[in-house]
Every structure is written in C-alpha cells, then in structure tokens.
TORKOL-4160 file (C-alpha; in steps of 0.2 Angstrom, whole numbers, padded with zeros to 4 digits, m for minus):
323
<pt num="1" X="0144" Y="m0286" Z="m0056"/>
<pt num="2" X="0133" Y="m0271" Z="m0052"/>
<pt num="3" X="0124" Y="m0266" Z="m0036"/>
<pt num="4" X="0105" Y="m0264" Z="m0035"/>
<pt num="5" X="0093" Y="m0252" Z="m0027"/>
<pt num="6" X="0074" Y="m0250" Z="m0025"/>
<pt num="7" X="0070" Y="m0237" Z="m0039"/>
<pt num="8" X="0052" Y="m0235" Z="m0036"/>
<pt num="9" X="0037" Y="m0242" Z="m0026"/>
<pt num="10" X="0018" Y="m0245" Z="m0028"/>
<pt num="11" X="0004" Y="m0252" Z="m0018"/>
<pt num="12" X="m0014" Y="m0257" Z="m0020"/>
<pt num="13" X="m0028" Y="m0260" Z="m0007"/>
<pt num="14" X="m0047" Y="m0265" Z="m0010"/>
<pt num="15" X="m0060" Y="m0252" Z="m0007"/>
<pt num="16" X="m0070" Y="m0262" Z="0006"/>
<pt num="17" X="m0065" Y="m0257" Z="0024"/>
<pt num="18" X="m0070" Y="m0270" Z="0037"/>
<pt num="19" X="m0070" Y="m0262" Z="0054"/>
<pt num="20" X="m0069" Y="m0270" Z="0071"/>
<pt num="21" X="m0087" Y="m0265" Z="0075"/>
<pt num="22" X="m0093" Y="m0274" Z="0060"/>
<pt num="23" X="m0082" Y="m0290" Z="0064"/>
<pt num="24" X="m0090" Y="m0290" Z="0081"/>
<pt num="25" X="m0107" Y="m0294" Z="0073"/>
<pt num="26" X="m0099" Y="m0309" Z="0064"/>
<pt num="27" X="m0089" Y="m0317" Z="0078"/>
<pt num="28" X="m0088" Y="m0315" Z="0097"/>
<pt num="29" X="m0076" Y="m0300" Z="0099"/>
<pt num="30" X="m0076" Y="m0281" Z="0101"/>
<pt num="31" X="m0066" Y="m0266" Z="0095"/>
<pt num="32" X="m0058" Y="m0264" Z="0112"/>
<pt num="33" X="m0053" Y="m0283" Z="0113"/>
<pt num="34" X="m0045" Y="m0282" Z="0095"/>
<pt num="35" X="m0036" Y="m0266" Z="0098"/>
<pt num="36" X="m0029" Y="m0271" Z="0115"/>
<pt num="37" X="m0022" Y="m0288" Z="0108"/>
<pt num="38" X="m0017" Y="m0283" Z="0091"/>
<pt num="39" X="m0018" Y="m0264" Z="0088"/>
<pt num="40" X="m0028" Y="m0267" Z="0073"/>
<pt num="41" X="m0043" Y="m0255" Z="0069"/>
<pt num="42" X="m0048" Y="m0259" Z="0051"/>
<pt num="43" X="m0043" Y="m0270" Z="0037"/>
<pt num="44" X="m0046" Y="m0270" Z="0018"/>
<pt num="45" X="m0056" Y="m0285" Z="0010"/>
<pt num="46" X="m0056" Y="m0289" Z="m0008"/>
<pt num="47" X="m0071" Y="m0291" Z="m0018"/>
<pt num="48" X="m0076" Y="m0309" Z="m0022"/>
<pt num="49" X="m0071" Y="m0307" Z="m0041"/>
<pt num="50" X="m0055" Y="m0298" Z="m0036"/>
<pt num="51" X="m0040" Y="m0309" Z="m0037"/>
<pt num="52" X="m0022" Y="m0310" Z="m0031"/>
<pt num="53" X="m0016" Y="m0306" Z="m0049"/>
<pt num="54" X="m0028" Y="m0291" Z="m0050"/>
<pt num="55" X="m0020" Y="m0283" Z="m0035"/>
<pt num="56" X="m0002" Y="m0288" Z="m0039"/>
<pt num="57" X="m0004" Y="m0280" Z="m0057"/>
<pt num="58" X="m0012" Y="m0264" Z="m0050"/>
<pt num="59" X="0003" Y="m0262" Z="m0037"/>
<pt num="60" X="0016" Y="m0267" Z="m0050"/>
<pt num="61" X="0009" Y="m0255" Z="m0063"/>
<pt num="62" X="0010" Y="m0240" Z="m0051"/>
<pt num="63" X="0028" Y="m0245" Z="m0047"/>
<pt num="64" X="0033" Y="m0247" Z="m0065"/>
<pt num="65" X="0025" Y="m0230" Z="m0069"/>
<pt num="66" X="0034" Y="m0222" Z="m0054"/>
<pt num="67" X="0051" Y="m0229" Z="m0060"/>
<pt num="68" X="0048" Y="m0221" Z="m0077"/>
<pt num="69" X="0052" Y="m0238" Z="m0086"/>
<pt num="70" X="0044" Y="m0246" Z="m0101"/>
<pt num="71" X="0038" Y="m0264" Z="m0098"/>
<pt num="72" X="0051" Y="m0270" Z="m0110"/>
<pt num="73" X="0064" Y="m0265" Z="m0098"/>
<pt num="74" X="0059" Y="m0278" Z="m0084"/>
<pt num="75" X="0069" Y="m0294" Z="m0085"/>
<pt num="76" X="0063" Y="m0303" Z="m0069"/>
<pt num="77" X="0046" Y="m0303" Z="m0060"/>
<pt num="78" X="0044" Y="m0312" Z="m0044"/>
<pt num="79" X="0027" Y="m0312" Z="m0035"/>
<pt num="80" X="0028" Y="m0317" Z="m0016"/>
<pt num="81" X="0011" Y="m0325" Z="m0011"/>
<pt num="82" X="0004" Y="m0339" Z="m0002"/>
<pt num="83" X="m0014" Y="m0336" Z="m0007"/>
<pt num="84" X="m0014" Y="m0337" Z="m0026"/>
<pt num="85" X="m0026" Y="m0350" Z="m0032"/>
<pt num="86" X="m0018" Y="m0352" Z="m0049"/>
<pt num="87" X="m0004" Y="m0364" Z="m0049"/>
<pt num="88" X="0000" Y="m0363" Z="m0068"/>
<pt num="89" X="0003" Y="m0350" Z="m0076"/>
<pt num="90" X="0010" Y="m0342" Z="m0061"/>
<pt num="91" X="0004" Y="m0325" Z="m0054"/>
<pt num="92" X="0020" Y="m0317" Z="m0060"/>
<pt num="93" X="0017" Y="m0323" Z="m0078"/>
<pt num="94" X="m0001" Y="m0316" Z="m0077"/>
<pt num="95" X="0006" Y="m0300" Z="m0071"/>
<pt num="96" X="0018" Y="m0299" Z="m0085"/>
<pt num="97" X="0004" Y="m0302" Z="m0098"/>
<pt num="98" X="m0007" Y="m0288" Z="m0089"/>
<pt num="99" X="0007" Y="m0276" Z="m0090"/>
<pt num="100" X="0014" Y="m0280" Z="m0107"/>
<pt num="101" X="0031" Y="m0286" Z="m0101"/>
<pt num="102" X="0037" Y="m0296" Z="m0116"/>
<pt num="103" X="0050" Y="m0309" Z="m0110"/>
<pt num="104" X="0055" Y="m0308" Z="m0092"/>
<pt num="105" X="0058" Y="m0323" Z="m0081"/>
<pt num="106" X="0042" Y="m0324" Z="m0071"/>
<pt num="107" X="0039" Y="m0335" Z="m0055"/>
<pt num="108" X="0030" Y="m0335" Z="m0039"/>
<pt num="109" X="0038" Y="m0337" Z="m0022"/>
<pt num="110" X="0029" Y="m0344" Z="m0006"/>
<pt num="111" X="0038" Y="m0340" Z="0010"/>
<pt num="112" X="0023" Y="m0334" Z="0019"/>
<pt num="113" X="0024" Y="m0317" Z="0027"/>
<pt num="114" X="0043" Y="m0317" Z="0024"/>
<pt num="115" X="0040" Y="m0319" Z="0005"/>
<pt num="116" X="0043" Y="m0301" Z="0000"/>
<pt num="117" X="0059" Y="m0298" Z="0009"/>
<pt num="118" X="0065" Y="m0315" Z="0003"/>
<pt num="119" X="0060" Y="m0311" Z="m0015"/>
<pt num="120" X="0069" Y="m0294" Z="m0014"/>
<pt num="121" X="0085" Y="m0303" Z="m0009"/>
<pt num="122" X="0083" Y="m0314" Z="m0024"/>
<pt num="123" X="0081" Y="m0300" Z="m0036"/>
<pt num="124" X="0095" Y="m0291" Z="m0028"/>
<pt num="125" X="0106" Y="m0306" Z="m0031"/>
<pt num="126" X="0100" Y="m0308" Z="m0049"/>
<pt num="127" X="0103" Y="m0289" Z="m0053"/>
<pt num="128" X="0121" Y="m0290" Z="m0045"/>
<pt num="129" X="0125" Y="m0305" Z="m0055"/>
<pt num="130" X="0119" Y="m0297" Z="m0072"/>
<pt num="131" X="0104" Y="m0308" Z="m0075"/>
<pt num="132" X="0093" Y="m0293" Z="m0076"/>
<pt num="133" X="0095" Y="m0275" Z="m0076"/>
<pt num="134" X="0077" Y="m0271" Z="m0069"/>
<pt num="135" X="0066" Y="m0282" Z="m0059"/>
<pt num="136" X="0049" Y="m0281" Z="m0052"/>
<pt num="137" X="0046" Y="m0288" Z="m0034"/>
<pt num="138" X="0028" Y="m0290" Z="m0028"/>
<pt num="139" X="0020" Y="m0295" Z="m0012"/>
<pt num="140" X="0001" Y="m0299" Z="m0015"/>
<pt num="141" X="m0011" Y="m0308" Z="m0004"/>
<pt num="142" X="m0030" Y="m0311" Z="m0003"/>
<pt num="143" X="m0030" Y="m0317" Z="0015"/>
<pt num="144" X="m0049" Y="m0316" Z="0016"/>
<pt num="145" X="m0049" Y="m0331" Z="0005"/>
<pt num="146" X="m0041" Y="m0342" Z="0018"/>
<pt num="147" X="m0049" Y="m0334" Z="0034"/>
<pt num="148" X="m0059" Y="m0344" Z="0046"/>
<pt num="149" X="m0072" Y="m0331" Z="0050"/>
<pt num="150" X="m0078" Y="m0341" Z="0065"/>
<pt num="151" X="m0061" Y="m0341" Z="0073"/>
<pt num="152" X="m0060" Y="m0324" Z="0083"/>
<pt num="153" X="m0041" Y="m0328" Z="0086"/>
<pt num="154" X="m0036" Y="m0326" Z="0068"/>
<pt num="155" X="m0051" Y="m0318" Z="0058"/>
<pt num="156" X="m0048" Y="m0301" Z="0067"/>
<pt num="157" X="m0030" Y="m0301" Z="0060"/>
<pt num="158" X="m0031" Y="m0303" Z="0042"/>
<pt num="159" X="m0033" Y="m0291" Z="0027"/>
<pt num="160" X="m0030" Y="m0290" Z="0008"/>
<pt num="161" X="m0018" Y="m0280" Z="m0003"/>
<pt num="162" X="m0002" Y="m0279" Z="m0013"/>
<pt num="163" X="0014" Y="m0269" Z="m0014"/>
<pt num="164" X="0028" Y="m0269" Z="m0027"/>
<pt num="165" X="0045" Y="m0263" Z="m0029"/>
<pt num="166" X="0056" Y="m0260" Z="m0045"/>
<pt num="167" X="0074" Y="m0265" Z="m0042"/>
<pt num="168" X="0087" Y="m0258" Z="m0053"/>
<pt num="169" X="0105" Y="m0260" Z="m0056"/>
<pt num="170" X="0118" Y="m0247" Z="m0050"/>
<pt num="171" X="0136" Y="m0246" Z="m0056"/>
<pt num="172" X="0143" Y="m0245" Z="m0038"/>
<pt num="173" X="0141" Y="m0262" Z="m0030"/>
<pt num="174" X="0151" Y="m0256" Z="m0014"/>
<pt num="175" X="0140" Y="m0241" Z="m0012"/>
<pt num="176" X="0124" Y="m0250" Z="m0016"/>
<pt num="177" X="0127" Y="m0264" Z="m0003"/>
<pt num="178" X="0135" Y="m0254" Z="0010"/>
<pt num="179" X="0128" Y="m0240" Z="0020"/>
<pt num="180" X="0111" Y="m0241" Z="0012"/>
<pt num="181" X="0113" Y="m0224" Z="0005"/>
<pt num="182" X="0113" Y="m0231" Z="m0013"/>
<pt num="183" X="0104" Y="m0247" Z="m0013"/>
<pt num="184" X="0100" Y="m0264" Z="m0005"/>
<pt num="185" X="0111" Y="m0271" Z="0009"/>
<pt num="186" X="0115" Y="m0289" Z="0012"/>
<pt num="187" X="0101" Y="m0301" Z="0017"/>
<pt num="188" X="0100" Y="m0310" Z="0034"/>
<pt num="189" X="0088" Y="m0325" Z="0031"/>
<pt num="190" X="0084" Y="m0342" Z="0037"/>
<pt num="191" X="0071" Y="m0354" Z="0044"/>
<pt num="192" X="0068" Y="m0365" Z="0059"/>
<pt num="193" X="0059" Y="m0380" Z="0052"/>
<pt num="194" X="0056" Y="m0387" Z="0069"/>
<pt num="195" X="0043" Y="m0373" Z="0071"/>
<pt num="196" X="0035" Y="m0376" Z="0054"/>
<pt num="197" X="0017" Y="m0378" Z="0061"/>
<pt num="198" X="0018" Y="m0361" Z="0070"/>
<pt num="199" X="0010" Y="m0352" Z="0055"/>
<pt num="200" X="0001" Y="m0362" Z="0042"/>
<pt num="201" X="m0013" Y="m0365" Z="0030"/>
<pt num="202" X="m0023" Y="m0380" Z="0035"/>
<pt num="203" X="m0033" Y="m0390" Z="0022"/>
<pt num="204" X="m0030" Y="m0395" Z="0004"/>
<pt num="205" X="m0042" Y="m0387" Z="m0009"/>
<pt num="206" X="m0049" Y="m0374" Z="0002"/>
<pt num="207" X="m0036" Y="m0371" Z="0016"/>
<pt num="208" X="m0038" Y="m0359" Z="0031"/>
<pt num="209" X="m0025" Y="m0349" Z="0040"/>
<pt num="210" X="m0020" Y="m0355" Z="0057"/>
<pt num="211" X="m0006" Y="m0351" Z="0069"/>
<pt num="212" X="0001" Y="m0354" Z="0087"/>
<pt num="213" X="m0001" Y="m0336" Z="0092"/>
<pt num="214" X="0009" Y="m0337" Z="0109"/>
<pt num="215" X="0023" Y="m0347" Z="0101"/>
<pt num="216" X="0025" Y="m0335" Z="0086"/>
<pt num="217" X="0025" Y="m0320" Z="0099"/>
<pt num="218" X="0038" Y="m0328" Z="0109"/>
<pt num="219" X="0049" Y="m0332" Z="0094"/>
<pt num="220" X="0047" Y="m0315" Z="0086"/>
<pt num="221" X="0051" Y="m0305" Z="0102"/>
<pt num="222" X="0065" Y="m0317" Z="0107"/>
<pt num="223" X="0074" Y="m0319" Z="0090"/>
<pt num="224" X="0070" Y="m0304" Z="0079"/>
<pt num="225" X="0080" Y="m0291" Z="0088"/>
<pt num="226" X="0097" Y="m0301" Z="0085"/>
<pt num="227" X="0092" Y="m0303" Z="0066"/>
<pt num="228" X="0088" Y="m0285" Z="0065"/>
<pt num="229" X="0105" Y="m0280" Z="0072"/>
<pt num="230" X="0114" Y="m0292" Z="0061"/>
<pt num="231" X="0106" Y="m0285" Z="0045"/>
<pt num="232" X="0112" Y="m0268" Z="0051"/>
<pt num="233" X="0129" Y="m0274" Z="0054"/>
<pt num="234" X="0130" Y="m0282" Z="0037"/>
<pt num="235" X="0125" Y="m0265" Z="0029"/>
<pt num="236" X="0139" Y="m0257" Z="0039"/>
<pt num="237" X="0127" Y="m0248" Z="0051"/>
<pt num="238" X="0120" Y="m0249" Z="0068"/>
<pt num="239" X="0102" Y="m0247" Z="0073"/>
<pt num="240" X="0105" Y="m0229" Z="0078"/>
<pt num="241" X="0109" Y="m0225" Z="0060"/>
<pt num="242" X="0092" Y="m0230" Z="0054"/>
<pt num="243" X="0079" Y="m0217" Z="0048"/>
<pt num="244" X="0065" Y="m0230" Z="0047"/>
<pt num="245" X="0060" Y="m0248" Z="0051"/>
<pt num="246" X="0047" Y="m0258" Z="0042"/>
<pt num="247" X="0043" Y="m0275" Z="0050"/>
<pt num="248" X="0030" Y="m0287" Z="0044"/>
<pt num="249" X="0014" Y="m0280" Z="0050"/>
<pt num="250" X="0008" Y="m0295" Z="0060"/>
<pt num="251" X="0003" Y="m0287" Z="0076"/>
<pt num="252" X="0007" Y="m0270" Z="0084"/>
<pt num="253" X="0011" Y="m0279" Z="0101"/>
<pt num="254" X="0025" Y="m0289" Z="0092"/>
<pt num="255" X="0031" Y="m0274" Z="0082"/>
<pt num="256" X="0033" Y="m0263" Z="0098"/>
<pt num="257" X="0040" Y="m0277" Z="0109"/>
<pt num="258" X="0054" Y="m0281" Z="0095"/>
<pt num="259" X="0059" Y="m0263" Z="0093"/>
<pt num="260" X="0060" Y="m0259" Z="0111"/>
<pt num="261" X="0075" Y="m0270" Z="0111"/>
<pt num="262" X="0084" Y="m0260" Z="0098"/>
<pt num="263" X="0094" Y="m0244" Z="0101"/>
<pt num="264" X="0084" Y="m0233" Z="0090"/>
<pt num="265" X="0083" Y="m0215" Z="0089"/>
<pt num="266" X="0068" Y="m0206" Z="0095"/>
<pt num="267" X="0065" Y="m0199" Z="0078"/>
<pt num="268" X="0065" Y="m0215" Z="0068"/>
<pt num="269" X="0050" Y="m0218" Z="0058"/>
<pt num="270" X="0041" Y="m0235" Z="0063"/>
<pt num="271" X="0029" Y="m0242" Z="0051"/>
<pt num="272" X="0012" Y="m0246" Z="0059"/>
<pt num="273" X="0001" Y="m0249" Z="0044"/>
<pt num="274" X="m0006" Y="m0264" Z="0053"/>
<pt num="275" X="m0017" Y="m0252" Z="0062"/>
<pt num="276" X="m0027" Y="m0248" Z="0046"/>
<pt num="277" X="m0023" Y="m0263" Z="0035"/>
<pt num="278" X="m0021" Y="m0278" Z="0046"/>
<pt num="279" X="m0010" Y="m0293" Z="0043"/>
<pt num="280" X="m0008" Y="m0294" Z="0024"/>
<pt num="281" X="0006" Y="m0307" Z="0025"/>
<pt num="282" X="0019" Y="m0306" Z="0010"/>
<pt num="283" X="0011" Y="m0289" Z="0005"/>
<pt num="284" X="0013" Y="m0281" Z="0022"/>
<pt num="285" X="0031" Y="m0275" Z="0020"/>
<pt num="286" X="0030" Y="m0267" Z="0003"/>
<pt num="287" X="0013" Y="m0260" Z="0006"/>
<pt num="288" X="0019" Y="m0251" Z="0022"/>
<pt num="289" X="0035" Y="m0245" Z="0014"/>
<pt num="290" X="0026" Y="m0239" Z="m0001"/>
<pt num="291" X="0014" Y="m0228" Z="0010"/>
<pt num="292" X="0028" Y="m0221" Z="0020"/>
<pt num="293" X="0037" Y="m0216" Z="0004"/>
<pt num="294" X="0022" Y="m0209" Z="m0004"/>
<pt num="295" X="0019" Y="m0198" Z="0011"/>
<pt num="296" X="0037" Y="m0192" Z="0011"/>
<pt num="297" X="0039" Y="m0198" Z="0029"/>
<pt num="298" X="0057" Y="m0204" Z="0026"/>
<pt num="299" X="0069" Y="m0194" Z="0016"/>
<pt num="300" X="0075" Y="m0202" Z="m0001"/>
<pt num="301" X="0091" Y="m0211" Z="0001"/>
<pt num="302" X="0089" Y="m0214" Z="0020"/>
<pt num="303" X="0092" Y="m0231" Z="0027"/>
<pt num="304" X="0077" Y="m0242" Z="0031"/>
<pt num="305" X="0077" Y="m0259" Z="0039"/>
<pt num="306" X="0065" Y="m0271" Z="0032"/>
<pt num="307" X="0062" Y="m0286" Z="0043"/>
<pt num="308" X="0049" Y="m0300" Z="0040"/>
<pt num="309" X="0045" Y="m0317" Z="0047"/>
<pt num="310" X="0031" Y="m0330" Z="0044"/>
<pt num="311" X="0027" Y="m0348" Z="0039"/>
<pt num="312" X="0041" Y="m0360" Z="0039"/>
<pt num="313" X="0046" Y="m0353" Z="0052"/>
<pt num="314" X="0056" Y="m0342" Z="0040"/>
<pt num="315" X="0063" Y="m0324" Z="0041"/>
<pt num="316" X="0072" Y="m0312" Z="0030"/>
<pt num="317" X="0078" Y="m0294" Z="0032"/>
<pt num="318" X="0089" Y="m0281" Z="0025"/>
<pt num="319" X="0093" Y="m0263" Z="0025"/>
<pt num="320" X="0088" Y="m0253" Z="0010"/>
<pt num="321" X="0089" Y="m0235" Z="0004"/>
<pt num="322" X="0072" Y="m0226" Z="0004"/>
<pt num="323" X="0068" Y="m0223" Z="m0015"/>
C-alpha cells in the first residue's frame, strides 16, 4: 500500500466576465447589494456552445502537462459535477477521449459543491490501495445552465469553470497521510439527509438551482469549524499549523464566519476566489487552489486545508500538501 499526493493542478475559466453592474440591468439588484451580502464582484459565464466536458478537459490537460505525465499513465479519472448534460457516456469518459487516455477507469460523481473533495478522497483511497498509480480528479460546472436569472437571491452567486488535480502515488504512506508535508491527509466526510433540500436543483429536464440561504448559512457557520478541526487532527496537525485554507467558495460571508472560529495564524493564506469567480460548485475548491499554487502564494509542501459542503447536505475535507 502506497500513499498519495497532489502532484499538479490546472484550471480553466470562460472568457466572458459578468459584472455586478451588468447583472443589475437583468434583475433588481446592485453592485453594493451583491458585495455586501456575498462578497462577489464578478463571475465567469461559459459560451452557449461551451460544455462541462470542454472546461473539464481544458483544466485536466493543464494539470496533466504540469505533472509531466503521459496520458497513458492515468489509471483513474473522476469528474465531480452536478451540471453535466450527458448521462452516458460520462463526462470523465469524454475527457479521457479528448486527452488520449487509453484505458483508465472513468466515472462522474455528483455530490454538489462537495464533489471535488469527495472525489479527491476516493482517488486517494484508490491510489493507496494500488488500484491506480496516477489519477485525474476534476471539478467542472456550468452553473449558468441551471441559473434562474429572474431570482436575485441565487443568480448573483453562480459562475462557470473547472479545476483539476493529478493525484500520484508516493512510497511512504505514513508521511503522505500524516503531517501534510508529503501528501493527502485522511478525509472527514458525511451528510445530513434531513437537510437534503437546503441546496438543490429543481425540475426534471431543465432544472434550476435553488437553496435555503439562511439555513445553509446557519449550518455552515455552526458545523464546519468542528469538521475543519477534525480534518486537521486526523492529519496530525492543529489549525495553527496550516499555511493555507481553501473552502468551497460559496459566499465570502460564510468563509469569513467559519474561519473566525479557527485559531489560524495571521499569515495563513485564505482563498477568496469567490470575489472574482462566484460560486462554481464542485469546481470552486480546485479552481481556487490551482490559482493560489500558480501564483506561488503557498510554499510547495506546506499544509493546506480543503473544506467543502453542498447539496445533500454533504461535506468533505482533508489536509493536503501544496504541490
């Protein structure tokens, strides 16, 4: 049994930027109202002919190139998404075809906004068990496809994009799962099915995003700090040891309220990609982490807490070493 680590990251965002001022011409809102309630300034919107598969493949291709791997080295592909239109073949299978990956296990995972961190844990387990030596884990969403542009409570939140990680085996399972210096720490995950309607897609063939905003805020600010501390404990750390925190980019108010309850150092790097990207659901954690890594904001090997929550109501989080 080997351990695992994030070897490389990649991300993709559509070129179109939708500002708060432009949104105010579409629905009864304003830049001041949106920033005060969500912290969001802009979001990216995919073109009508730009699919979840297009974005997933673009992000995955960058991660694969950054890792220096040939496509034939990938043994597992998981795409976390709740907005892919195609049911069969899966988005993951289509990404494999686009990238020329010949024989990997490929499947999609729908766990809402917690999809990427859930899929990352699954890839970690598969690599540790020897089922694959290298895996691609992708979060990709076209939230604009499921946005109700007449509902100012939700349309101001959502954006499109994708992020991807290459997960690779390392030979020291204790080091890889311990302090976060070498790899991916143990996952803390679960769900509360009594709150399944808190975040949802409504409708059959053309669903729309809906949520109980206050319920989600209360749950997140009340429950996530303990989940974060447990993820650190399982990795052999405390929150004061963290160099960075990347939560699901749902709402800046939620992020700030959760992290105020953790004993973080003043110099810890907090992902705030929600300001420029909005809520990209399962894409938000890898998208934000990839940007932080690309800019060099967190040193390679430093421990970073990943923490996500969403539809179900589900959550998953782990400490990882920054690639």
